[in-house]
DRENLUMNU-238620 format. One record per atom (N, C-alpha, C, CB): x, y, z. Coordinates in Angstrom, 3 decimals. Glycine has a CB too. Layout:
<rs>
+----------+----------+----------+
|        u |        v |        w |
+----------+----------+----------+
|        X |        Y |        Z |
...
+----------+----------+----------+
</rs>
This chain:
<rs>
+----------+----------+----------+
|        u |        v |        w |
+----------+----------+----------+
|    0.843 |   -1.179 |   -0.003 |
|    0.004 |    0.010 |    0.004 |
|    0.895 |    1.239 |   -0.010 |
|   -0.940 |    0.025 |    1.234 |
|    0.615 |    2.159 |   -0.885 |
|    1.338 |    3.402 |   -0.966 |
|    0.893 |    4.351 |    0.157 |
|    1.131 |    4.046 |   -2.342 |
|    1.823 |    4.756 |    1.002 |
|    1.471 |    5.617 |    2.137 |
|    1.816 |    7.065 |    1.936 |
|    2.143 |    5.136 |    3.360 |
|    2.347 |    7.419 |    0.770 |
|    2.675 |    8.834 |    0.477 |
|    1.355 |    9.597 |    0.372 |
|    3.531 |    8.980 |   -0.866 |
|    1.278 |   10.699 |    1.131 |
|    0.088 |   11.534 |    1.086 |
|   -1.023 |   11.052 |    1.992 |
|   -0.416 |   11.610 |   -0.304 |
|   -0.869 |    9.952 |    2.662 |
|   -1.926 |    9.459 |    3.590 |
|   -1.709 |   10.126 |    4.941 |
|   -1.894 |    7.869 |    3.735 |
|   -2.800 |   10.537 |    5.528 |
|   -2.732 |   11.203 |    6.807 |
|   -4.051 |   11.075 |    7.528 |
|   -2.355 |   12.661 |    6.636 |
|   -4.021 |   11.216 |    8.830 |
|   -5.238 |   11.261 |    9.626 |
|   -5.348 |   12.699 |   10.191 |
|   -5.218 |   10.157 |   10.790 |
|   -6.572 |   13.102 |   10.467 |
|   -6.831 |   14.408 |   11.037 |
|   -7.411 |   14.228 |   12.422 |
|   -7.777 |   15.230 |   10.144 |
|   -6.847 |   14.874 |   13.424 |
|   -7.374 |   14.827 |   14.770 |
|   -7.885 |   16.235 |   15.126 |
|   -6.284 |   14.331 |   15.788 |
|   -9.113 |   16.293 |   15.682 |
|   -9.654 |   17.583 |   16.071 |
|  -10.570 |   17.413 |   17.269 |
|  -10.406 |   18.239 |   14.903 |
|  -10.682 |   18.465 |   18.079 |
|  -11.553 |   18.452 |   19.222 |
|  -12.876 |   19.038 |   18.802 |
|  -10.946 |   19.222 |   20.405 |
|  -13.959 |   18.307 |   19.062 |
|  -15.330 |   18.767 |   18.783 |
|  -16.077 |   18.867 |   20.089 |
|  -16.071 |   17.810 |   17.797 |
|  -17.094 |   19.684 |   20.098 |
|  -18.004 |   19.738 |   21.265 |
|  -19.086 |   18.698 |   21.023 |
|  -18.634 |   21.195 |   21.473 |
|  -19.423 |   18.009 |   22.074 |
|  -20.453 |   16.979 |   22.035 |
|  -21.343 |   17.156 |   23.246 |
|  -19.835 |   15.552 |   21.998 |
|  -22.582 |   16.683 |   23.184 |
|  -23.506 |   16.856 |   24.301 |
|  -22.985 |   16.255 |   25.599 |
|  -24.835 |   16.242 |   23.964 |
|  -22.138 |   15.218 |   25.496 |
|  -21.608 |   14.598 |   26.683 |
|  -20.244 |   15.126 |   27.107 |
|  -21.526 |   13.147 |   26.472 |
|  -19.773 |   16.140 |   26.363 |
|  -18.472 |   16.736 |   26.699 |
|  -17.561 |   16.774 |   25.474 |
|  -17.793 |   15.948 |   27.840 |
|  -16.293 |   17.143 |   25.678 |
|  -15.386 |   17.234 |   24.547 |
|  -15.149 |   15.865 |   23.898 |
|  -14.063 |   17.838 |   24.992 |
|  -14.953 |   15.898 |   22.584 |
|  -14.701 |   14.664 |   21.833 |
|  -13.524 |   14.895 |   20.918 |
|  -15.953 |   14.219 |   21.022 |
|  -12.548 |   14.009 |   20.998 |
|  -11.419 |   14.030 |   20.058 |
|  -11.818 |   13.116 |   18.914 |
|  -10.047 |   13.564 |   20.739 |
|  -11.898 |   13.691 |   17.709 |
|  -12.324 |   12.902 |   16.556 |
|  -11.160 |   12.713 |   15.612 |
|  -13.502 |   13.573 |   15.831 |
|  -10.837 |   11.478 |   15.284 |
|   -9.778 |   11.174 |   14.317 |
|  -10.459 |   10.738 |   13.035 |
|   -8.790 |   10.062 |   14.850 |
|  -10.195 |   11.409 |   11.963 |
|  -10.698 |   11.025 |   10.656 |
|   -9.527 |   10.390 |    9.903 |
|  -11.302 |   12.264 |    9.872 |
|   -9.700 |    9.156 |    9.470 |
|   -8.605 |    8.387 |    8.907 |
|   -8.920 |    8.002 |    7.464 |
|   -8.332 |    7.134 |    9.754 |
|   -7.897 |    7.732 |    6.658 |
|   -8.139 |    7.322 |    5.270 |
|   -8.701 |    5.886 |    5.222 |
|   -6.824 |    7.417 |    4.439 |
|   -9.285 |    5.543 |    4.080 |
|   -9.817 |    4.206 |    3.884 |
|   -8.677 |    3.165 |    3.915 |
|  -10.592 |    4.131 |    2.546 |
|   -9.056 |    1.949 |    4.175 |
|   -8.102 |    0.827 |    4.209 |
|   -6.932 |    1.118 |    5.128 |
|   -7.585 |    0.520 |    2.804 |
|   -7.229 |    1.536 |    6.333 |
|   -6.222 |    1.859 |    7.336 |
|   -5.507 |    0.568 |    7.760 |
|   -6.872 |    2.572 |    8.569 |
|   -4.190 |    0.599 |    7.767 |
|   -3.432 |   -0.561 |    8.214 |
|   -3.353 |   -0.571 |    9.738 |
|   -2.017 |   -0.561 |    7.595 |
|   -2.956 |   -1.693 |   10.281 |
|   -2.776 |   -1.801 |   11.729 |
|   -1.736 |   -0.804 |   12.218 |
|   -2.364 |   -3.228 |   12.117 |
|   -0.639 |   -0.691 |   11.465 |
|    0.418 |    0.237 |   11.843 |
|   -0.068 |    1.661 |   11.852 |
|    1.590 |    0.107 |   10.912 |
|   -0.883 |    2.033 |   10.852 |
|   -1.417 |    3.396 |   10.790 |
|   -2.388 |    3.638 |   11.964 |
|   -2.135 |    3.639 |    9.423 |
|   -3.209 |    2.620 |   12.245 |
|   -4.167 |    2.746 |   13.360 |
|   -3.443 |    2.978 |   14.693 |
|   -5.051 |    1.478 |   13.456 |
|   -2.320 |    2.243 |   14.885 |
|   -1.543 |    2.396 |   16.103 |
|   -0.998 |    3.825 |   16.195 |
|   -0.390 |    1.366 |   16.147 |
|   -0.518 |    4.392 |   15.088 |
|   -0.023 |    5.768 |   15.097 |
|   -1.121 |    6.761 |   15.500 |
|    0.535 |    6.135 |   13.719 |
|   -2.329 |    6.548 |   14.939 |
|   -3.464 |    7.424 |   15.258 |
|   -3.791 |    7.313 |   16.742 |
|   -4.711 |    7.060 |   14.397 |
|   -3.863 |    6.070 |   17.255 |
|   -4.197 |    5.847 |   18.649 |
|   -3.161 |    6.473 |   19.576 |
|   -4.317 |    4.360 |   18.927 |
|   -1.886 |    6.315 |   19.256 |
|   -0.828 |    6.910 |   20.079 |
|   -0.894 |    8.448 |   20.076 |
|    0.548 |    6.448 |   19.576 |
|   -1.171 |    9.033 |   18.887 |
|   -1.275 |   10.488 |   18.809 |
|   -2.485 |   10.977 |   19.591 |
|   -1.366 |   10.948 |   17.345 |
|   -3.605 |   10.270 |   19.497 |
|   -4.785 |   10.642 |   20.240 |
|   -4.583 |   10.566 |   21.725 |
|   -5.919 |    9.785 |   19.851 |
|   -3.938 |    9.473 |   22.167 |
|   -3.646 |    9.288 |   23.595 |
|   -2.732 |   10.405 |   24.109 |
|   -2.988 |    7.905 |   23.838 |
|   -1.717 |   10.727 |   23.331 |
|   -0.800 |   11.805 |   23.741 |
|   -1.506 |   13.147 |   23.820 |
|    0.374 |   11.902 |   22.772 |
|   -2.372 |   13.444 |   22.855 |
|   -3.106 |   14.714 |   22.866 |
|   -4.045 |   14.789 |   24.065 |
|   -3.901 |   14.888 |   21.561 |
|   -4.784 |   13.717 |   24.335 |
|   -5.675 |   13.719 |   25.490 |
|   -4.895 |   13.872 |   26.792 |
|   -6.501 |   12.437 |   25.523 |
|   -3.749 |   13.223 |   26.890 |
|   -2.909 |   13.354 |   28.082 |
|   -2.445 |   14.801 |   28.271 |
|   -1.691 |   12.416 |   27.983 |
|   -2.045 |   15.464 |   27.159 |
|   -1.615 |   16.849 |   27.261 |
|   -2.770 |   17.776 |   27.620 |
|   -0.980 |   17.292 |   25.960 |
|   -3.946 |   17.505 |   27.100 |
|   -5.108 |   18.370 |   27.357 |
|   -5.656 |   18.238 |   28.783 |
|   -6.209 |   18.050 |   26.366 |
|   -5.614 |   17.013 |   29.334 |
|   -6.189 |   16.757 |   30.629 |
|   -5.176 |   16.772 |   31.756 |
|   -6.885 |   15.461 |   30.610 |
|   -3.886 |   16.595 |   31.430 |
|   -2.860 |   16.500 |   32.449 |
|   -2.895 |   15.153 |   33.148 |
|   -3.020 |   17.612 |   33.458 |
|   -3.635 |   14.205 |   32.623 |
|   -3.755 |   12.883 |   33.236 |
|   -3.067 |   11.847 |   32.324 |
|   -5.267 |   12.511 |   33.475 |
|   -2.379 |   10.899 |   32.903 |
|   -1.723 |    9.840 |   32.154 |
|   -2.612 |    8.651 |   31.874 |
|   -0.523 |    9.385 |   32.884 |
|   -3.927 |    8.916 |   31.760 |
|   -4.862 |    7.823 |   31.480 |
|   -5.993 |    8.365 |   30.593 |
|   -5.435 |    7.206 |   32.816 |
|   -6.766 |    7.474 |   30.036 |
|   -7.944 |    7.881 |   29.304 |
|   -9.085 |    7.881 |   30.326 |
|   -8.239 |    6.923 |   28.066 |
|   -9.176 |    8.993 |   31.032 |
|  -10.061 |    9.072 |   32.199 |
|  -11.539 |    9.198 |   31.849 |
|   -9.662 |   10.236 |   33.049 |
|  -11.873 |    9.366 |   30.597 |
|  -13.255 |    9.531 |   30.216 |
|  -13.696 |   10.962 |   30.123 |
|  -14.111 |    8.828 |   31.162 |
|  -12.825 |   11.918 |   30.436 |
|  -13.188 |   13.330 |   30.316 |
|  -13.285 |   13.775 |   28.877 |
|  -12.188 |   14.190 |   31.041 |
|  -12.575 |   13.104 |   27.981 |
|  -12.611 |   13.392 |   26.541 |
|  -12.880 |   12.079 |   25.832 |
|  -11.267 |   14.055 |   26.033 |
|  -13.955 |   12.013 |   25.049 |
|  -14.230 |   10.813 |   24.240 |
|  -13.301 |   10.817 |   23.048 |
|  -15.724 |   10.758 |   23.775 |
|  -12.936 |    9.612 |   22.590 |
|  -12.065 |    9.463 |   21.439 |
|  -12.756 |    8.614 |   20.404 |
|  -10.718 |    8.848 |   21.834 |
|  -13.007 |    9.206 |   19.246 |
|  -13.719 |    8.523 |   18.156 |
|  -12.843 |    8.485 |   16.925 |
|  -15.063 |    9.224 |   17.837 |
|  -12.777 |    7.340 |   16.284 |
|  -12.039 |    7.176 |   15.036 |
|  -13.051 |    6.847 |   13.955 |
|  -10.936 |    6.059 |   15.150 |
|  -13.066 |    7.671 |   12.884 |
|  -13.992 |    7.388 |   11.785 |
|  -13.252 |    7.427 |   10.472 |
|  -15.159 |    8.389 |   11.769 |
|  -13.715 |    6.608 |    9.563 |
|  -13.087 |    6.516 |    8.258 |
|  -13.655 |    7.612 |    7.320 |
|  -13.307 |    5.097 |    7.655 |
|  -12.765 |    8.292 |    6.648 |
|  -13.175 |    9.292 |    5.670 |
|  -13.385 |    8.583 |    4.338 |
|  -12.114 |   10.443 |    5.543 |
|  -14.511 |    7.922 |    4.213 |
|  -14.738 |    7.047 |    3.051 |
|  -15.397 |    7.721 |    1.863 |
|  -15.574 |    5.896 |    3.458 |
|  -16.021 |    8.873 |    2.081 |
|  -16.698 |    9.516 |    0.959 |
|  -16.883 |   10.994 |    1.226 |
|  -18.048 |    8.856 |    0.691 |
|  -16.895 |   11.761 |    0.176 |
|  -17.259 |   13.152 |    0.274 |
|  -18.744 |   13.270 |    0.039 |
|  -16.466 |   14.013 |   -0.723 |
|  -19.439 |   13.864 |    0.967 |
|  -20.874 |   14.008 |    0.819 |
|  -21.218 |   15.108 |   -0.161 |
|  -21.517 |   14.286 |    2.156 |
|  -20.627 |   16.279 |    0.021 |
|  -20.885 |   17.424 |   -0.854 |
|  -19.579 |   18.184 |   -1.060 |
|  -21.989 |   18.362 |   -0.254 |
|  -19.367 |   18.626 |   -2.243 |
|  -18.190 |   19.427 |   -2.537 |
|  -18.696 |   20.726 |   -3.178 |
|  -17.171 |   18.653 |   -3.485 |
|  -18.284 |   21.845 |   -2.631 |
|  -18.683 |   23.160 |   -3.148 |
|  -17.492 |   23.781 |   -3.857 |
|  -19.197 |   24.095 |   -2.002 |
|  -17.631 |   24.065 |   -5.131 |
|  -16.581 |   24.708 |   -5.894 |
|  -16.771 |   26.212 |   -5.838 |
|  -16.572 |   24.210 |   -7.350 |
|  -15.723 |   26.964 |   -5.534 |
|  -15.787 |   28.423 |   -5.472 |
|  -15.388 |   29.073 |   -6.809 |
|  -14.880 |   28.937 |   -4.350 |
|  -14.794 |   28.315 |   -7.686 |
|  -14.392 |   28.856 |   -8.973 |
|  -15.528 |   28.711 |   -9.982 |
|  -13.122 |   28.153 |   -9.482 |
|  -15.525 |   29.568 |  -10.967 |
|  -16.559 |   29.510 |  -12.015 |
|  -16.125 |   28.583 |  -13.107 |
|  -16.853 |   30.901 |  -12.594 |
+----------+----------+----------+
</rs>
């Protein structure tokens, strides 16, 4: 699998139950790529909360970016 240009996006969203760290990953994610996303998410949560555990204060969701629902072109 060609990994050039592949990346995951991590962002904090507001959710009714509290903050949520959402990781959007490319399709056909390998185990090695998933581990990198999980480690990055864990590190970010640890830095945000000051806790060395996933204490439940921030939910962590991983979703696959499998399709574009709508694309808006700004050019004519």
